[in-house]
Structure formats: structure tokens, C-alpha cells
N, C-alpha and C positions, 0 to 999 in steps of 0.2 A: 745864960738863960736858954732855956729850950721851949719851943712852941710845936706841939703836935697838932697839925691839921688834917692828918690822914682822914679819908673818908668825907673831906668836905670839898665843894666845888666853888669856883669863882662865882661871887667876889670874895667870899668868905676869907678864904687864907690871906689875900692881900689886906683885907680890913683888919683882921686880926694881927697881921704883922707890923702894920703901920702903928696899932695900939701899942704893941709890945716894943717897938723901936722908941717910942716916946718915953717909956718907963726905964729904959737902958741907962747905966752910968758911962760916962765918957769912954773908958776903956773896956767896956764889956762887950761881948759879942753875942750874936742871937743865932741859934740853931733853929731853921723850920724844918721839920719832917712833914713831907708831903706824898701822896700817891696821886695826884691830879696833874698831868703833864702841863697843862696851861700855866700851872703856878710857877714853872721854871722859867716862864718869860716875864709875868706880870709882877711877881715879887721882886726880882732883881731890878726891874725897871723902876718901879716905885721906891724901892729902898735907895736907889742912886740919886733920887729927889731929895732924900735926906742927908746924902753925903756918905753913904755906905757902899762898900765894895762887897761883891757877892762871889762866893765860890760853890760850885754845884758838885755833890759827891753823890755817886749812885751808891745805895745801900743794900740793893737786891732788886730782883725782877719786880719793876713797877713802883719802886719807892726811892725817895731821893731825900737828901740833906742840903739844904741851902744855908751855908754859913755866911753871916752879914756881919762885917767889920767896917768900923768907922774909917775913913780915909779911902 
């Protein structure tokens, strides 16, 4: 599942990520696309509370993809 929160600032990326995580199947991953640097800290921290590990990938200048996987 992909969630595009580019152009949005905190707390909206975090709120939308939590809502999307609640809809995931057990083996499904979530890709969060962002251009807001604080999201790189808030989303992985919140996802960890739900048991998700985060991997941050830089997509280009000022854009990132946060991949969230269970476990």
C-alpha cells in the first residue's frame, strides 16, 4: 500500500500513516512518500508503537519514502 503525504506538514503525515497501518493486512507493507523532514522521525517512532520497523529511502532532493513492515 502507498500513502502520499507530500506537501503536508505535521501532524497530518503521522495521523494518516496510523490510519493506513490499521487497514493493512498482516504481511502487507506501507510506503509513505513525504517531503517534510520531521516526518522522518515522527512516522517511524509512531509505527514502532504498532510493531512496525521502518526503512527510510531517499527518492531525490527533498523527498523520501518510509517503508513500514511488521516486525
